[in-house]
Structure formats: structure tokens, C-alpha cells
C-alpha positions as CSV (number, residue, x, y, z in Angstrom):
1,M,-3.8,24.5,13.0
2,Y,-4.7,24.4,9.3
3,V,-8.0,22.8,8.5
4,V,-9.2,21.7,5.0
5,E,-12.8,23.0,4.8
6,S,-13.8,23.1,1.2
7,K,-14.9,20.1,-1.0
8,E,-12.4,21.3,-3.7
9,G,-9.5,21.3,-1.1
10,A,-10.5,17.9,0.0
11,I,-10.4,16.5,-3.5
12,A,-7.0,18.1,-4.1
13,C,-5.7,16.3,-1.0
14,M,-7.2,13.0,-2.4
15,V,-5.5,13.4,-5.8
16,L,-2.1,14.1,-4.3
17,A,-2.6,11.2,-1.8
18,L,-3.5,9.0,-4.8
19,L,-0.2,9.7,-6.6
20,F,1.9,9.2,-3.5
21,L,0.1,6.0,-2.3
22,G,0.3,4.5,-5.8
23,T,4.0,5.1,-6.2
24,W,5.6,3.9,-2.9
25,P,4.7,0.2,-3.4
26,A,6.5,0.3,-6.8
27,L,9.7,1.4,-5.0
28,L,9.6,-1.4,-2.5
29,T,8.8,-3.9,-5.2
30,L,11.8,-2.6,-7.2
31,L,14.1,-3.2,-4.2
32,E,12.8,-6.7,-3.6
33,R,13.3,-7.6,-7.3
34,R,16.9,-6.4,-7.0
35,G,17.5,-8.8,-4.2
36,R,17.3,-6.4,-1.1
37,L,15.9,-8.3,1.9
38,P,12.3,-7.1,2.7
39,Q,13.2,-6.9,6.4
40,H,15.9,-4.3,5.6
41,T,13.7,-2.4,3.3
42,Y,10.7,-2.2,5.6
43,L,12.8,-1.0,8.6
44,D,14.1,1.9,6.5
45,Y,10.6,2.6,5.2
46,S,9.2,2.7,8.7
47,I,11.6,5.4,9.8
48,T,10.7,8.0,7.2
49,N,7.0,7.0,7.4
50,L,7.0,8.1,11.0
51,L,9.1,11.2,10.2
52,A,6.5,12.3,7.7
53,A,3.8,12.2,10.4
54,V,6.0,14.3,12.7
55,I,6.7,16.9,10.0
56,I,2.9,17.2,9.2
57,A,2.0,17.5,12.9
58,L,4.7,20.2,13.6
59,T,3.7,22.2,10.5
60,F,0.0,22.0,9.6
61,G,-0.8,21.0,13.2
62,E,0.8,24.2,14.6
63,I,-0.3,26.8,12.0
64,G,-2.5,29.5,13.5
65,N,-3.7,30.2,17.0
66,S,-4.7,27.5,19.4
67,S,-7.9,27.5,21.5
68,N,-9.6,25.2,23.9
69,D,-12.1,24.1,21.3
70,H,-9.5,23.8,18.5
71,P,-6.1,23.1,20.1
72,N,-2.9,22.8,18.1
73,F,-0.9,19.6,18.0
74,I,1.4,20.2,20.9
75,Q,-1.4,21.4,23.2
76,Q,-3.4,18.2,22.5
77,L,-0.5,15.9,23.6
78,S,-1.2,16.8,27.3
79,Q,-5.0,16.5,27.2
80,D,-7.1,13.6,28.5
81,N,-8.0,12.1,25.2
82,W,-6.6,8.6,25.5
83,S,-9.8,6.8,24.4
84,S,-9.5,8.5,21.0
85,V,-5.7,7.9,21.0
86,M,-6.3,4.2,21.3
87,F,-8.5,4.2,18.3
88,A,-5.8,6.0,16.3
89,M,-3.2,3.6,17.4
90,A,-5.4,0.6,16.6
91,G,-5.7,2.0,13.1
92,G,-1.9,2.2,12.9
93,I,-1.5,-1.4,14.0
94,V,-3.8,-2.8,11.3
95,L,-2.2,-0.6,8.6
96,S,1.3,-1.8,9.6
97,L,0.2,-5.4,9.4
98,G,-1.4,-4.8,6.0
99,N,1.6,-3.0,4.6
100,L,3.9,-5.7,5.9
101,S,1.8,-8.4,4.3
102,T,1.6,-6.7,0.9
103,Q,5.4,-6.6,0.8
104,Y,5.3,-10.4,0.5
105,A,2.1,-10.5,-1.6
106,W,3.8,-8.4,-4.4
107,A,6.3,-11.2,-4.9
108,F,3.6,-13.9,-5.3
109,V,0.8,-12.1,-7.0
110,G,2.4,-9.1,-8.7
111,L,2.2,-5.4,-7.9
112,S,-0.9,-4.7,-10.0
113,V,-3.2,-7.4,-8.9
114,T,-2.2,-7.1,-5.2
115,E,-3.0,-3.4,-5.2
116,V,-6.4,-3.9,-6.9
117,I,-7.6,-6.7,-4.7
118,T,-6.5,-5.1,-1.4
119,S,-7.8,-1.7,-2.4
120,S,-11.2,-3.1,-3.5
121,I,-11.6,-5.1,-0.2
122,T,-10.7,-1.8,1.6
123,V,-13.5,0.0,-0.2
124,V,-16.1,-2.7,0.2
125,I,-15.6,-3.1,3.9
126,G,-14.0,0.2,5.0
127,T,-16.2,2.5,3.0
128,T,-19.4,0.9,4.2
129,L,-18.2,1.3,7.8
130,N,-17.2,4.9,7.2
131,Y,-20.5,5.8,5.6
132,F,-22.4,4.9,8.8
133,L,-19.7,6.4,11.1
134,D,-19.9,9.7,9.2
135,D,-23.6,9.9,9.8
136,K,-24.4,9.2,6.2
137,I,-23.0,12.6,4.9
138,N,-22.1,10.8,1.6
139,K,-24.8,10.2,-1.0
140,A,-25.8,6.5,-0.6
141,Q,-27.4,6.3,-4.1
142,I,-24.0,7.1,-5.6
143,L,-21.6,5.6,-3.0
144,F,-22.9,2.0,-2.9
145,P,-23.0,1.5,-6.7
146,G,-19.3,2.6,-6.5
147,V,-18.7,0.0,-3.8
148,A,-20.3,-2.7,-6.0
149,C,-18.0,-1.7,-8.8
150,F,-15.0,-2.2,-6.5
151,L,-16.3,-5.7,-5.6
152,I,-16.5,-6.6,-9.3
153,A,-12.9,-5.4,-9.6
154,V,-11.8,-7.8,-6.9
155,C,-13.2,-10.7,-8.8
156,L,-11.6,-9.5,-12.1
157,G,-8.3,-9.0,-10.2
158,S,-8.3,-12.6,-9.0
159,A,-9.1,-13.8,-12.6
160,V,-6.2,-11.7,-14.0
161,H,-3.8,-13.3,-11.5
162,S,-5.0,-16.8,-12.3
163,S,-4.7,-16.2,-16.0
164,N,-1.3,-14.6,-15.8
165,A,0.0,-17.4,-13.5
166,A,-1.1,-19.9,-16.2
167,D,0.7,-17.9,-18.9
168,N,3.9,-17.9,-16.8
169,K,3.7,-21.6,-16.1
170,A,3.3,-22.3,-19.8
171,K,6.4,-20.2,-20.6
172,L,8.5,-22.0,-18.0
173,E,7.3,-25.4,-19.2
174,T,8.5,-24.4,-22.7
175,L,11.8,-23.4,-21.3
176,S,12.2,-26.8,-19.5
177,V,11.6,-28.6,-22.8
178,D,14.2,-26.6,-24.6
179,T,16.7,-27.1,-21.8
180,N,16.2,-30.9,-21.9
181,K,17.0,-30.7,-25.6
182,G,20.3,-29.2,-24.8
183,S,19.7,-25.6,-25.9
184,N,20.8,-22.8,-23.7
185,T,17.8,-20.4,-23.8
186,T,18.6,-18.3,-20.8
187,D,21.0,-15.4,-20.5
188,V,21.4,-15.8,-16.7
189,P,25.1,-15.6,-15.8
190,P,26.7,-18.0,-13.4
191,K,26.6,-17.4,-9.7
192,S,30.0,-15.8,-9.7
193,S,28.7,-13.0,-11.9
194,Q,25.6,-12.2,-9.8
195,A,27.2,-9.0,-8.5
196,D,27.4,-7.7,-12.1
197,L,23.7,-8.2,-12.9
198,E,23.1,-4.5,-13.0
199,S,26.3,-3.6,-14.8
200,A,26.4,-1.9,-18.2
201,D,28.2,-4.8,-19.7
202,Y,25.4,-7.2,-18.8
203,S,22.6,-5.0,-20.0
204,S,23.1,-6.1,-23.6
205,L,22.4,-9.7,-22.5
206,K,19.3,-8.9,-20.5
207,P,16.4,-11.0,-21.6
208,K,13.2,-9.3,-22.8
209,A,10.4,-8.7,-20.2
210,G,7.8,-11.4,-20.2
211,T,10.0,-14.2,-21.6
212,A,10.8,-17.4,-19.7
213,D,14.4,-16.2,-19.5
214,F,13.3,-13.0,-17.8
215,L,11.2,-15.0,-15.3
216,V,14.2,-17.2,-14.4
217,Q,16.6,-14.3,-14.1
218,L,14.0,-12.5,-11.9
219,E,13.7,-15.5,-9.6
220,N,17.5,-15.8,-9.3
221,R,17.9,-12.1,-8.3
222,R,14.9,-11.5,-6.1
223,S,15.0,-11.9,-2.3
224,I,11.6,-13.7,-2.0
225,K,11.6,-17.0,-4.0
226,V,8.2,-17.9,-5.5
227,F,8.9,-20.7,-7.9
228,G,7.3,-24.0,-6.8
229,K,5.0,-22.3,-4.2
230,S,1.3,-22.4,-4.5
231,T,-0.4,-19.2,-5.8
232,V,-3.0,-19.8,-3.0
233,I,-0.4,-18.5,-0.5
234,G,-0.1,-15.2,-2.4
235,L,-3.9,-14.8,-2.6
236,F,-4.3,-15.6,1.1
237,I,-1.7,-12.9,2.0
238,T,-3.4,-10.5,-0.3
239,F,-6.9,-11.0,1.1
240,F,-5.5,-10.8,4.7
241,A,-3.8,-7.5,3.8
242,G,-7.1,-6.2,2.3
243,V,-9.0,-6.9,5.5
244,C,-6.3,-5.1,7.6
245,F,-6.5,-2.1,5.2
246,S,-10.3,-2.0,5.5
247,L,-10.2,-1.3,9.2
248,F,-7.5,1.5,9.6
249,S,-9.7,4.3,8.1
250,P,-12.8,3.6,10.3
251,A,-10.5,3.4,13.3
252,F,-9.0,6.8,12.4
253,N,-12.5,8.1,11.8
254,L,-13.5,7.1,15.4
255,A,-10.4,8.7,16.7
256,T,-11.0,12.1,15.2
257,N,-14.8,12.3,15.5
258,D,-15.6,10.3,18.6
259,Q,-18.9,8.9,17.3
260,W,-19.1,6.5,20.2
261,H,-18.7,9.4,22.8
262,T,-15.8,8.0,24.7
263,L,-14.2,11.3,25.5
264,K,-15.1,13.2,28.7
265,D,-17.3,16.3,28.5
266,G,-15.3,19.3,27.5
267,V,-12.4,17.4,26.0
268,P,-12.0,18.4,22.3
269,H,-11.9,15.8,19.6
270,L,-8.4,14.8,18.4
271,A,-7.2,16.9,15.5
272,V,-6.3,15.0,12.3
273,Y,-2.7,15.8,12.9
274,T,-2.6,14.6,16.5
275,A,-4.5,11.4,15.5
276,F,-2.1,10.9,12.6
277,F,0.9,11.2,14.9
278,Y,-0.3,8.5,17.3
279,F,-1.5,6.4,14.3
280,S,2.0,6.5,12.9
281,V,3.8,5.8,16.2
282,S,1.9,2.6,16.6
283,C,2.5,1.7,13.0
284,F,6.2,2.3,13.5
285,V,6.4,0.2,16.7
286,I,4.7,-2.8,15.2
287,A,6.8,-2.6,12.1
288,I,10.1,-2.4,14.0
289,V,9.2,-5.2,16.4
290,L,8.0,-7.6,13.7
291,N,10.9,-6.9,11.3
292,V,13.6,-7.2,13.9
293,V,12.1,-10.7,14.7
294,F,12.0,-11.4,10.9
295,L,15.7,-10.6,10.7
296,Y,16.5,-13.7,12.7
297,R,13.3,-15.8,12.0
298,P,12.3,-14.9,8.4
299,V,9.1,-16.0,6.8
300,L,8.5,-17.7,3.5
301,N,12.0,-19.1,3.4
302,S,13.6,-15.6,3.1
303,P,17.3,-15.5,4.0
304,K,18.3,-14.9,7.6
305,T,20.1,-11.7,8.4
306,T,21.2,-9.7,11.5
307,F,20.6,-6.2,12.8
308,K,24.3,-5.4,12.1
309,A,23.8,-6.5,8.5
310,Y,20.8,-4.2,8.2
311,V,22.7,-1.2,9.5
312,N,25.5,-1.8,7.0
313,D,23.1,-2.4,4.0
314,W,23.0,0.9,2.1
315,N,22.1,-0.7,-1.2
316,G,18.8,0.9,-2.2
317,R,18.3,2.6,1.3
318,G,17.5,5.9,-0.4
319,W,14.7,4.4,-2.3
320,A,13.3,2.8,0.9
321,F,13.5,6.2,2.7
322,L,11.6,7.8,-0.2
323,A,8.9,5.2,-0.1
324,G,8.3,5.9,3.6
325,F,8.0,9.6,3.0
326,L,5.5,9.0,0.1
327,C,3.4,6.7,2.1
328,G,3.4,8.9,5.2
329,F,2.5,12.1,3.3
330,G,-0.1,10.2,1.3
331,N,-1.8,8.8,4.3
332,G,-1.8,12.3,5.9
333,L,-3.4,13.9,2.9
334,Q,-6.0,11.2,2.7
335,F,-7.0,11.9,6.3
336,M,-7.0,15.6,5.8
337,G,-9.4,15.2,2.9
338,G,-11.5,12.7,4.7
339,Q,-12.1,14.9,7.7
340,A,-13.5,17.6,5.3
341,A,-15.5,15.5,2.8
342,G,-16.2,12.3,4.6
343,Y,-13.9,9.3,5.1
344,A,-16.1,7.2,2.8
345,A,-15.4,9.5,-0.1
346,A,-11.7,9.7,0.8
347,D,-11.5,6.0,0.1
348,A,-11.4,7.1,-3.5
349,V,-7.6,7.2,-3.0
350,Q,-7.9,3.4,-3.2
351,A,-7.6,4.2,-6.9
352,L,-3.9,3.8,-6.2
353,P,-3.7,0.5,-8.2
354,L,-4.1,2.6,-11.4
355,V,-0.8,4.3,-10.5
356,S,0.8,1.0,-9.3
357,T,-0.3,-0.8,-12.5
358,F,1.4,1.9,-14.6
359,W,4.6,1.5,-12.6
360,G,4.3,-2.3,-12.7
361,I,4.1,-2.4,-16.5
362,L,6.7,0.4,-17.0
363,L,9.3,-0.8,-14.5
364,F,8.7,-4.5,-14.1
365,G,7.4,-5.7,-17.4
366,E,4.2,-7.2,-15.8
367,Y,1.9,-8.8,-18.4
368,R,4.4,-8.6,-21.2
369,R,3.8,-11.4,-23.7
370,S,0.8,-12.7,-21.8
371,S,-2.2,-14.3,-23.5
372,K,-5.1,-12.3,-25.0
373,K,-7.3,-13.6,-22.2
374,T,-5.0,-12.0,-19.6
375,Y,-5.0,-8.7,-21.5
376,A,-8.8,-8.7,-21.8
377,L,-9.2,-9.4,-18.1
378,L,-6.6,-6.7,-17.2
379,I,-8.3,-4.0,-19.3
380,S,-11.7,-5.0,-17.9
381,M,-10.3,-4.8,-14.3
382,L,-8.8,-1.3,-14.8
383,L,-11.9,0.0,-16.6
384,M,-14.1,-1.2,-13.8
385,F,-11.7,0.3,-11.3
386,M,-11.8,3.7,-13.0
387,V,-15.6,3.7,-13.0
388,A,-15.7,2.8,-9.3
389,V,-13.3,5.6,-8.4
390,G,-15.2,8.2,-10.3
391,V,-18.5,7.2,-8.7
392,L,-16.9,7.2,-5.2
393,M,-15.6,10.7,-5.6
394,A,-19.0,11.9,-6.9
395,S,-20.5,10.8,-3.5
396,S,-18.4,13.4,-1.6
397,G,-20.3,15.3,1.1
398,H,-19.3,18.0,3.5
399,R,-18.7,17.6,7.2
400,T,-20.3,20.2,9.5
401,E,-18.7,20.8,12.9
402,S,-21.3,20.5,15.7
């Protein structure tokens, strides 16, 4: 099997993982804003997410000769390593719960703030756990100041969301006043024209991003309705997702390095690719079970649907498949880099909100026409985040095989 051994190779894996993991949330958000049901999208995403793990295992996990000490992927499937397999599968379960939660949090809180808060919580809790699990191979005097910067970013992220929510409320109140006066300030077509929302003819009437008209049109189109709901719901979902994300990497660390000595003597540690396969299988199973239930018993007042409707829904399916591949390969690259340089340093891929914020502003018009206070908080949040990521990467160590 192929093993990343150098610090430079590990950092290259982290950078690629950062790009992939920062892009797939934007694709799922795009589909939700176009009205595709989140249950349909997540079922599609889960299929290719698992397929990515299988591809990685059958390629990188099978490269080179296999030995008793360093078995390839297929050889490890028949070994007595179930204690480590359970850790890997536990990591997949909490990751699946976290990803599923963020799909709803994006609607309430926005792509940018959701990613910043969840990633920062992941670093504050997960990186600390990984530091001790990795036998302190990362430089504590650099690592923990980086963790502190992430914690500050959490607070700034919450402030950005609160300020932006107040801006949107003010815009909608202005719209209500104008409507009561009898002026038609929105360009939203009647319900009979909803099928033409993305047509070329309608594009000329499309309201500008950040306006009250834009917010109303978005609410009419999207599959998860947020108007009239408390922002506390969105923040609660976001923080729950962050706690889930903070546990999957330490669980994977235990699966591949057996720090608690649960394996029998003579049984080799799980290779990254084998652990990632089991990790993805459990992630897939939880996602399928929960989303099939959500088809018939949706949460947050989402529309009901059926499995037959899901199978026949090809609107945006390609984007959902692509999102699953990006997330799967991104997670695999993160684990490959973490096994070489320490999982605490690999948490630098939690810089993904920098990529997500770029897509949020470019694709969705987030923060357009917001107040100066919101802009100031947003810039402060991103700057703090960049500092935190740089410090975290600088703490990279090198794992030595015993």
C-alpha cells in the first residue's frame, strides 16, 4: 500500500483536502436553494461518498507488496481487528450525524458562518484530543495558540450571524412597509410561474443579491423554510454538528494507531485505507437509514416525499454526486496527511470555511448590502481564521512507526 511519509507530502494532502472539503458544502447549499429536497440530495451524496472510499482503498490501499506487518487493504479485511474497526465506524457515525445536521444549519445560519463555527469547535475539541492521542508529536507551544485563535473565531462567527440576521430583518420590515403602502417591490412571479424561475426570460427580473426582494424569492424557492423561525434553532443545530465533527478524527486516530492497545498481540494496526473504508460504510448506513425515515417523516417542516419520488428526481443529481466524491476524497486525503504528520496538525483542513465563504459570497450573495458592522465582523472572523490555520500547520510533527 502507498504510505505518505514526508511532512511535505502530508501538507500537500491537507491542501487538496482543504479545497475539496470547502467546496462540497456549497454544492449541497446550491441545490437546497434551488428547491431540491435535502433528503434526496443527501441520499445521492451518500452513495458517491462511499464510492470514493472504495476507490481509495482499492488503489492506494493495494499499491505495492503486502506483508504481515504492513498488509494491504484486502488482506486486512479478514484479520481479527474488530476493536479498531469499531472505532473507525464510530467516527463514521458521528461524521454522518454532523454532515446531516449542517445541511439544515446552512439554511438557517448561512454557509459561511455554519462552516466557521463547526470547524472551530472541531479544532478546539478534536485537536486537543488528537494532540494527546498522538503522544504530543505536535508542538504544543504553537498548536494551542492556534486552537485559541479558532475559539475566538467561533465567537466572531456567532456575532456575524447575529448582525447579519438583524440586517435581514430590517430589510424585510422595510419591504413590509412598502407593501402596505401598495407598492409592488418584489419581482417574485406567481406560483404558476415557479417552474420558470431559472429560465432565461426570468433572469432579467431577478432581484439583486442582498435586497429584500432577493430574500423573499429565496424563501419561496428553497426547500427548507426559515422565515418566522428562531435563529436559536440554527445555532443549536450548528453547535451540535460541531461537537459531532470534533469526535470523528480522534475516533479515526484510535482506529489506525491503537493507542488504547485493544488489538491482540501480533495483529497489525488498521491501515488508513482500511479504516477509512469501514469509517465510510458506517457513515453511509446511518445516512441512508435516517434520510429514508426523513422522506416520510421530515424535520423542520420540510415537505414529505417518497422513495419512488427520490428515485425519479434527477434535478441536480449530478451536483449531489459530485459533492459526495469531493467530500469522500477530501476526508481520505485528510486522514492520509494526518497519519504522517499527526492528526492534530491535519485539523488545519478545518480552514475549509475560507473556501466555503468564497463560494457563499460568489454563488449565493451572502452579506450583500449588509451593514458596516457585519462587514467588519466578517473580515475580523476570516482574518482570525487564517491566522489560526497558519499556526496550526506550523505545529506539524512527524509520526515514527514503532
